[in-house]
C-alpha positions as CSV (number, residue, x, y, z in Angstrom):
1,M,-27.6,49.0,31.2
2,S,-25.5,49.0,27.9
3,S,-22.9,46.3,28.6
4,S,-22.6,44.3,31.9
5,H,-19.0,41.8,32.5
6,N,-19.2,39.2,34.8
7,L,-17.1,37.0,35.7
8,G,-18.1,35.3,38.6
9,L,-22.2,35.5,39.1
10,Q,-23.6,32.6,40.0
11,N,-26.5,30.7,37.8
12,G,-30.1,32.2,38.7
13,V,-29.3,35.8,38.0
14,P,-31.6,38.3,37.4
15,P,-33.0,38.9,33.6
16,G,-31.0,41.2,31.9
17,R,-27.4,40.0,34.0
18,C,-24.8,38.6,32.3
19,P,-24.1,34.6,33.1
20,A,-20.9,34.0,34.6
21,A,-17.9,33.4,32.3
22,C,-19.9,35.6,29.9
23,E,-19.2,38.8,28.5
24,C,-22.3,40.9,27.6
25,S,-23.3,44.1,25.4
26,E,-26.7,45.2,25.1
27,T,-25.7,47.9,22.8
28,A,-24.4,45.3,20.7
29,K,-27.0,42.8,21.5
30,A,-24.4,40.3,22.1
31,V,-23.2,37.6,24.5
32,K,-20.1,35.8,24.3
33,C,-18.9,32.6,26.3
34,A,-15.2,31.5,26.1
35,G,-13.5,28.8,27.6
36,G,-14.1,27.6,30.9
37,N,-15.7,24.8,32.3
38,L,-19.6,25.5,30.9
39,T,-21.0,22.1,29.7
40,E,-24.3,23.5,29.0
41,V,-26.0,26.4,27.4
42,P,-26.1,29.0,30.2
43,P,-30.0,29.4,31.3
44,D,-29.8,32.7,32.0
45,L,-29.0,34.7,28.9
46,P,-30.5,38.3,28.7
47,P,-33.6,39.1,27.0
48,Y,-31.6,41.5,24.1
49,V,-29.5,38.7,23.1
50,R,-29.3,38.7,19.3
51,R,-26.0,37.4,18.7
52,L,-24.6,34.4,21.4
53,S,-21.1,32.7,21.0
54,I,-20.4,29.8,23.6
55,T,-16.7,28.6,22.0
56,G,-13.7,26.7,23.5
57,T,-16.1,25.3,26.6
58,R,-16.8,21.6,27.5
59,L,-19.8,21.4,26.2
60,G,-20.6,17.9,24.9
61,R,-24.4,17.6,23.7
62,L,-27.1,20.1,22.6
63,R,-30.2,18.6,24.1
64,A,-34.2,19.6,23.2
65,G,-34.8,22.7,24.9
66,A,-31.6,23.9,25.7
67,L,-31.9,27.3,23.9
68,A,-35.8,27.0,24.4
69,A,-35.9,29.8,26.7
70,P,-38.4,32.3,25.6
71,R,-36.3,35.0,25.8
72,L,-34.1,33.9,23.2
73,A,-37.1,34.6,20.5
74,E,-34.8,37.3,19.0
75,L,-31.8,35.5,18.5
76,R,-30.5,35.3,14.8
77,A,-26.6,34.4,15.1
78,L,-25.9,31.5,17.0
79,N,-21.8,30.6,17.4
80,L,-21.3,27.2,18.7
81,S,-17.5,26.8,16.8
82,G,-15.2,25.0,18.8
83,N,-16.3,22.9,21.1
84,H,-16.6,19.3,22.4
85,L,-19.9,19.3,20.8
86,L,-20.5,15.3,20.1
87,A,-24.5,15.2,19.2
88,V,-27.5,17.5,18.3
89,E,-30.3,16.1,19.1
90,A,-34.0,16.3,17.6
91,G,-35.3,19.5,18.6
92,A,-32.6,21.2,19.9
93,L,-32.8,24.1,17.6
94,A,-36.3,24.1,17.2
95,A,-37.4,27.0,19.6
96,L,-35.4,29.8,17.8
97,P,-37.9,30.9,15.4
98,G,-35.8,34.0,14.5
99,L,-32.3,32.1,13.8
100,R,-30.4,32.6,10.5
101,Q,-26.9,32.2,11.3
102,L,-25.7,29.0,12.7
103,D,-21.7,28.2,13.2
104,L,-20.8,24.4,14.3
105,S,-17.3,24.5,13.2
106,G,-14.5,22.4,14.7
107,N,-16.8,20.1,17.0
108,P,-16.4,16.5,16.9
109,L,-20.0,15.6,15.7
110,A,-20.7,12.2,16.1
111,S,-24.4,13.0,15.3
112,L,-26.7,15.3,14.1
113,S,-30.0,14.5,14.6
114,P,-32.4,15.2,10.9
115,R,-34.7,17.0,13.3
116,A,-32.5,19.1,15.0
117,F,-34.7,21.8,13.6
118,G,-38.0,20.1,15.0
119,E,-40.7,18.9,12.5
120,A,-41.5,22.2,10.8
121,G,-38.2,22.9,9.5
122,S,-35.8,26.6,9.8
123,A,-35.7,29.9,8.3
124,L,-32.0,29.3,8.9
125,E,-29.7,31.2,5.6
126,E,-26.5,30.2,6.7
127,L,-25.2,26.9,8.1
128,V,-21.1,26.8,8.8
129,L,-19.7,23.0,9.8
130,R,-15.9,23.4,8.8
131,G,-14.4,20.3,10.1
132,A,-17.8,19.3,12.1
133,L,-18.7,16.2,9.8
134,R,-15.4,14.1,9.6
135,N,-17.7,11.3,11.3
136,H,-20.2,9.7,8.5
137,G,-22.9,9.4,10.7
138,A,-22.9,13.1,11.4
139,F,-22.5,13.7,7.5
140,L,-25.3,11.2,6.6
141,G,-27.5,13.0,9.5
142,L,-27.2,16.8,7.8
143,A,-27.8,14.9,4.1
144,A,-30.8,13.4,5.6
145,L,-32.0,16.8,7.1
146,L,-31.2,18.9,3.7
147,Q,-33.2,16.5,2.0
148,A,-36.6,16.4,3.9
149,G,-36.8,20.5,3.2
150,A,-35.9,21.1,6.9
151,L,-33.8,24.1,5.8
152,R,-35.3,25.5,2.5
153,N,-33.9,28.9,3.0
154,L,-30.3,28.3,3.4
155,S,-28.2,30.8,1.0
156,R,-24.9,29.8,2.7
157,L,-23.6,26.3,3.1
158,E,-20.1,25.7,4.4
159,L,-19.0,21.9,4.6
160,A,-15.4,22.7,3.9
161,D,-12.1,20.4,5.6
162,N,-14.7,17.6,6.3
163,A,-12.5,14.8,4.7
164,L,-15.6,14.1,2.4
165,L,-15.1,11.7,-0.2
166,L,-18.3,11.2,-2.2
167,L,-21.6,13.4,-2.0
168,P,-25.1,11.2,-1.9
169,A,-27.3,11.5,-4.5
170,G,-29.9,14.7,-3.7
171,T,-28.2,16.3,-0.9
172,F,-28.6,19.9,-2.3
173,T,-31.9,19.2,-4.3
174,A,-33.7,20.4,-1.5
175,L,-31.8,23.8,-1.6
176,P,-33.8,26.2,-4.4
177,G,-32.3,29.7,-2.7
178,L,-28.7,28.7,-2.3
179,R,-26.2,30.8,-3.3
180,H,-22.7,29.6,-1.7
181,L,-21.6,26.2,-1.3
182,D,-18.4,25.6,-0.1
183,L,-16.9,22.2,-0.4
184,S,-13.0,22.7,-0.1
185,N,-10.5,21.0,1.6
186,N,-12.1,17.8,1.3
187,S,-11.3,14.9,-0.4
188,L,-13.9,14.4,-3.1
189,V,-12.9,11.9,-6.0
190,G,-15.6,12.5,-8.1
191,L,-19.4,14.8,-8.7
192,R,-21.2,11.5,-10.6
193,N,-24.0,11.6,-8.4
194,V,-24.3,15.1,-7.5
195,S,-27.0,17.3,-8.3
196,F,-26.8,20.9,-9.0
197,R,-30.2,20.8,-11.2
198,G,-32.4,23.1,-9.2
199,L,-30.0,25.6,-7.9
200,G,-30.9,28.3,-10.0
201,H,-29.9,31.2,-7.1
202,L,-26.3,29.6,-6.7
203,Q,-23.4,32.6,-7.1
204,S,-20.3,30.4,-5.9
205,L,-19.1,26.8,-5.5
206,D,-15.4,26.2,-4.1
207,L,-14.4,22.7,-5.1
208,S,-10.8,23.4,-4.6
209,D,-8.1,21.6,-2.9
210,N,-10.1,17.8,-3.4
211,S,-8.7,15.2,-5.0
212,L,-11.1,15.2,-8.5
213,S,-9.4,14.0,-11.6
214,V,-12.0,14.8,-13.9
215,L,-15.0,16.8,-14.2
216,R,-17.6,14.7,-16.9
217,N,-19.7,16.2,-19.6
218,G,-23.2,15.8,-17.3
219,T,-21.4,18.2,-14.3
220,L,-20.1,20.8,-17.2
221,A,-23.8,20.9,-18.4
222,Q,-25.0,21.3,-15.1
223,F,-22.7,24.1,-14.2
224,R,-23.5,25.6,-17.8
225,S,-27.5,25.6,-17.1
226,L,-26.9,27.2,-13.9
227,P,-27.7,31.1,-14.8
228,A,-26.2,32.9,-11.8
229,L,-23.1,30.5,-11.2
230,R,-20.1,33.1,-11.6
231,R,-17.7,31.8,-9.6
232,I,-16.3,28.0,-9.5
233,G,-13.0,27.1,-7.4
234,L,-10.9,24.2,-8.8
235,G,-7.4,24.8,-7.5
236,R,-5.1,22.3,-6.3
237,N,-7.1,19.1,-7.7
238,A,-5.4,16.2,-9.0
239,W,-6.0,16.3,-12.6
240,V,-5.2,13.4,-14.5
241,C,-4.8,15.1,-18.2
242,D,-5.7,12.0,-20.6
243,C,-8.2,11.1,-23.2
244,A,-11.2,12.0,-20.5
245,I,-10.0,15.1,-19.5
246,E,-10.5,17.2,-23.4
247,D,-14.0,18.1,-22.7
248,L,-13.0,19.4,-19.4
249,V,-10.4,21.3,-20.9
250,N,-12.2,22.5,-23.8
251,W,-15.0,23.7,-21.3
252,L,-12.4,25.5,-19.5
253,K,-11.2,27.4,-22.3
254,E,-14.9,28.4,-23.1
255,S,-16.2,29.3,-19.3
256,N,-15.6,32.2,-17.3
257,Q,-17.4,30.4,-14.4
258,V,-13.9,29.8,-13.0
259,E,-11.6,31.6,-10.9
260,G,-7.6,31.3,-11.5
261,K,-8.2,29.1,-14.5
262,E,-4.6,29.7,-15.8
263,A,-3.3,27.9,-12.7
264,L,-5.3,24.7,-13.2
265,K,-2.5,22.2,-13.8
266,C,-2.1,18.4,-14.7
267,S,-1.0,15.9,-11.8
268,Y,-0.7,13.0,-14.1
269,P,0.9,11.0,-16.3
270,E,4.5,12.0,-15.5
271,K,4.8,13.2,-18.9
272,M,2.3,15.9,-18.7
273,L,2.7,17.0,-14.8
274,G,2.9,20.6,-14.6
275,K,1.5,21.5,-17.6
276,A,-1.2,24.1,-17.5
277,L,-4.7,22.4,-18.4
278,L,-5.8,25.6,-20.5
279,K,-2.5,24.7,-22.8
280,I,-3.3,21.1,-23.6
281,N,-4.4,20.7,-27.1
282,S,-5.8,17.3,-28.7
283,S,-2.1,16.1,-29.9
284,D,-1.1,16.4,-26.8
285,L,-3.9,13.3,-25.6
286,N,-3.0,11.4,-28.5
287,C,-7.1,10.9,-28.8
288,S,-7.3,10.8,-32.6
289,V,-8.5,6.6,-31.9
290,P,-10.5,6.7,-28.9
291,V,-10.5,3.9,-26.6
292,D,-13.8,2.1,-26.9
293,L,-13.8,-0.6,-24.9
294,P,-17.2,-2.4,-25.8
295,A,-15.9,-1.7,-29.4
296,Q,-13.0,-3.8,-29.1
297,L,-14.7,-6.5,-27.6
298,Q,-16.8,-6.5,-30.6
299,T,-14.2,-6.7,-33.0
300,S,-12.7,-9.7,-30.7
301,Y,-15.9,-11.7,-31.1
302,V,-16.3,-11.4,-34.9
303,F,-12.9,-12.0,-35.4
304,L,-13.2,-15.5,-32.9
305,G,-16.0,-16.1,-34.8
306,I,-14.3,-15.8,-38.5
307,V,-11.5,-18.2,-37.2
308,L,-14.2,-21.0,-36.0
309,A,-16.0,-21.1,-39.3
310,L,-12.2,-21.2,-41.0
311,I,-11.5,-24.1,-38.4
312,G,-15.1,-25.7,-39.7
313,A,-14.5,-25.1,-43.2
314,I,-10.9,-27.0,-43.6
315,F,-12.5,-29.9,-41.2
316,L,-15.6,-30.4,-43.6
317,L,-12.9,-30.2,-46.9
318,V,-10.9,-33.2,-45.5
319,L,-13.9,-34.7,-44.9
320,Y,-14.8,-34.5,-48.6
321,L,-11.1,-35.0,-49.9
322,N,-11.4,-38.4,-48.1
323,R,-14.6,-39.4,-48.6
324,K,-14.0,-42.7,-50.4
325,G,-11.9,-44.0,-47.8
326,I,-13.9,-42.5,-45.1
327,K,-16.7,-44.5,-46.8
328,K,-14.7,-47.7,-47.1
329,W,-13.7,-47.4,-43.4
330,M,-17.7,-46.9,-42.9
331,H,-18.5,-50.3,-44.6
332,N,-16.0,-52.1,-42.9
333,I,-17.2,-50.7,-39.3
334,R,-20.5,-52.0,-40.3
335,D,-19.6,-55.9,-41.4
336,A,-17.6,-55.9,-38.4
337,C,-20.6,-55.1,-36.3
338,R,-22.9,-57.1,-38.4
339,D,-20.5,-60.0,-37.9
340,H,-20.3,-59.8,-34.1
341,M,-24.1,-59.2,-33.9
342,E,-24.7,-62.8,-35.6
343,G,-22.0,-64.6,-33.4
344,Y,-24.4,-63.2,-30.5
345,H,-27.4,-64.2,-32.3
346,Y,-26.3,-67.5,-32.9
347,R,-24.9,-68.2,-29.3
348,Y,-28.2,-67.1,-27.8
349,E,-30.1,-69.7,-30.3
350,I,-28.3,-72.5,-29.3
351,N,-28.8,-71.7,-25.5
352,A,-32.2,-71.4,-25.8
353,D,-33.0,-74.8,-28.0
354,P,-31.8,-77.7,-25.6
355,R,-32.1,-79.9,-28.7
356,L,-28.9,-77.8,-30.4
357,T,-27.5,-77.7,-27.1
358,N,-27.2,-81.3,-26.9
359,L,-26.3,-81.7,-30.5
360,S,-23.2,-79.1,-29.9
361,S,-21.9,-81.1,-27.1
362,N,-22.3,-84.5,-28.6
363,S,-20.0,-83.2,-32.0
364,D,-17.5,-81.5,-29.2
365,V,-16.9,-85.2,-28.1
């Protein structure tokens, strides 16, 4: 049978028949299940299926074994976008040896198990997660999965539209075959912790529609070191055109890696608003005297030391000029202390000797 369309068959149909609420094409080796009240993957998929699409359903969890039927050994492309998936559990995608493309976009994922592909990992080549990782827990699960080396054959990774602010260090280090990385339409504020080293096959990197204000020398050096990287998207970011952006401007002027670099414009400060980055000169940034906070602090400490030394010198000078008066004052204090101590000593001797005490009493009479 080259194709079959089944709109009302019950579960448990013979192998090769099309599940209820799905459309099947044996010629295209494809099954499409859209809408309806599906809450799980149909268990009666035909054995010829190589492309499976389940979208717009009430599918809420992808459990271990949900796609474990032996007849799915030839499945190469799985589209589960636009459902209500909250969780992809450990082992849920482990029994699909032929799987090369997976799309989970548009699902409100709260949990993505680092062992979703099993202990041995997967030969998956394309992973699309557009708008599926807005829950931080799901993104951390993906990061752990990638860092564990479970998807070392991945060549395309799409993480657009996930409101990502920062990327954990080492997120992409275990993806040596990655060719296309899409991080567009997020809220990335910097790439300081992100390492692209080891991505020798990376050809395109989309960072457009983020909140990047500057790219530091370390990141620019990584871009220069990637021999295959030919397309970098940086459009519609919030570039701050102060002294810190000078390295980025110089790199843009010499690099052929950035697409549409002529359209990159300053967002801040107000005096630079709308100015093209490629038209910025050093004189525009007023960076002739670099702002070096540690140097400023060192200068302040030196100045404070000079002031204290000057005060000490003046104090010693005053002492020297008044040395005679000070000496006389010290002698007077010494004599006064000696007379005072002699009086105490005399009273002590009288009190200690009874004869002197009586003598003192008689003389008082």
